[in-house]
N, C-alpha and C positions, 0 to 999 in steps of 0.2 A: 619490838627490839629483840634480837635473837639472844638467847641465853648461852652461857659458856657450855661447851660440850655439845652444842645444838647439832652440829654436823655429824658428829660420831653417833649421835643417838638416832640419826635418820639416814643410814647408809643404803645405797641401792642394793638389790639382791645380789648375792655371790660377789662381795667386794673383793677386788684384786689389790695388788700391792700399790698400784697407781692411786686408786680410789682412797685407801687408807692413808697414803702420804698427803693427798689433797685434803682429806678430812682433818688431819693433824695440822696442816698449814693453816686451814680456816680456823681452827680452834685457837691456834697461837696468835693470829692476827686479831681475832675477837677478844682474847684476853687482854692483848696490848691496848686495843682501843678502849675497853672498859676502864682499864687502869688509868689512862690518860684523861678520858672524858669525865670520870668521876671526880678528879681533883682540879679540873680546869677552872671552874668558877672560883674555887678558893684561892687559886694562884693569882688569877686576874683581880680578884677583890683586893689583894694586898699590893697591887700596883696602881700608880697613877694613871688616868685615862690616856695620856699621851706617851707613856712608856712603851718603847718599841717592843718590849717583851709581851705586851698585851696581844698585839697582832700575831707574833711568832708563836705564842702559846695556843691560840686558836688555830693557826694554820697547822701546827703540829698534830693536834687532834683530828683536824680534817683530813690530813694525809693519812692518819691511822685509820680513819673511817673508810676512806677510799681503798686502802690495802685490804681492810677486812672484807668489803664487798667484792673486790676483785678475786679474793681467795674463795669466797663462798660461791661466786659465779662460776669459777673454774671447776669447783667440786661438783656443782649441779650440772654443768655442761658435760662433764665426764659421765655423770650418772644418766642424763638424758641419752647420750650416745650409746651406752650400754643397754639402755631400756629399748631404744630403737632397733638395736641388733637383735635383742631377744624378741621383740614384737615381730620383726621380719621373719625370724626363725620359726616362730610359732605359727605365723600364717602360712609359711611354706609347708610346714608339717601337716597343718590342717588341710592344705589343698592336696598334699600327697595322700592323706587318709580319705579324702573324699574320692580320689581316683581309686584307691583300694576298696572303698566301700561299694562304689559303682561296679567295679570288677567282681566283687564278692556277690552282689545281687545278680549280676549276670550269670556267674557261675552256678549260683543257687537256682536261677531259673532254668538254666540248661540241664543241670542234674535232675531237676524235677521232671522236665520234659522227657529226658531218657528214661528216668524211673517209671513214669507213667506209660511210655511206649513199651518198655521191656515187660512191665507187669501186665499190660494188656495182651501182649503177644503170648506171655506164659499162660494166662487165663484161657486165651483162645485155643492154644495148643492142648492144654490139659482137658478142655471141654471136648475138643475133637478126639483126644486120645482115649476118652472114655468109649468112644464109638469105634476107634481104629487102633488096635493094639500096637501097630507098627509105629506110632508116634510117641510111644512111651520114652524112647531114647531121647527125643526132642524135649520131652518134659523134664527129663532128668538133666539135660543140659541147660535149659533155660531157667530152671529153678535156682541154682547158685548165682546165675547172672542177675536175676531179678533181685535176689537178696543183696548182692553187692551193689547193685544200682541204688537200692533202698538206703544202704548204709552210707553211700557216696552222697546222696541227697540230704541226709541228716547232717553229715560233716559240713556240707555246703551251707546249710541253714545256720549251723553253729558258728561257722567262719563269718557269716553275715552279721550275726548278733554281736560277735566280739568286735567286729569292725565298728558297728554302731556305738557300742559302749566306749571304745577308744575315742571315737569322734566326739562323743559327749565330753570326756575328760579334757580332750584337746581344745574344745570350744570354750570350756571354763578357764582353761590356762590362758588362752588367747584374750579372753575378756578381762582376766585379772591384769595381764601385761598392758592391755590398752588403758584400764583404769589407772594403773601405776604411772603410765606415760602422761596421762592428762594431769594427774596430781603433781608430777614433777614440772610440767609446764606452768602450772598455777604457782608452784614455789618460785620458779624463775622469774615470772612476771612480778610477784610480790617482792622479790628481791630487788629487781629494777625500780620498782616504785619507792621502796624504802630507802635505797641508796640515793635516788634523786632528792628525796625529802631531807635527808641528813645533809647532803651537799648544799641545798638551798638554806638550810638552817645555819650552817657555818658561814656562808656568805652573808647572811642577814646579821650574824653575830659580829662579823668584822665591821659591817656597815654601822652597826650600833656603836661599836667601839670608836669608830672614826667620828661619829656625831658627837659622843661624849667628850672626845678630845677636843673637837672644835668648839663646843660650848664652854668647857672649862678653860680652854686657852684664850677665848674671847674675853672671858669673865677676868682672867688674869692680866690680860693686855689693856683692858678699859682703865683710864685714868681715874683715880679716886677724886671725889668732889671736894673742891677747895672750900675752906670754911669762909663764911661771910664776914667781912670786915666793916664795922660801922664807921660813918664819916666823922672827921674831927670838927669840933665846933670852932667858931670864929673866936 
């Protein structure tokens, strides 16, 4: 049985005005049901089995129970809808980061290739320049380019690592959202089961009251046994 304040103690993430309104409605219906249900047996016990107020009292509590579950279902339906939206957003964001990570890896690979190529050219020219002084200008030109390519390669690697770290965080968020979604679905299933059980209980309680009425009514209607009368003597 859900306790008072149960819905407000279990709100979905980042509750909006609608969720808070639904939570308040669920708590109100829950309080109304508890108030009626706790006094039902005492009220019925003071009535005769065939009193029409017996059935009406049970039906009143049954309606309150149905209203309570309807409010709780509405609350958790809204929570599930929000959770589904957040799950879809998290998956989309994760897919976007996968694309960014792949692009970062490609950039890093390209920058590394260019760095290796320019570095090799610089080394080759510098080696040749030691033998041919005319190549010294080319060495001076390729030196800064090689350094720039090295820095670009370092930055590409840094971007790739940052993208990987971001993906790890997003993967954790997506996993958390999925876990919350599964938990919400379990709550909704539990609510359906509990609601059906209470509905069956009140149907059985009314049936019991009808049987008690039939039994006591039949006993009242049965004629009392007549006292035996002895025969008169001659």
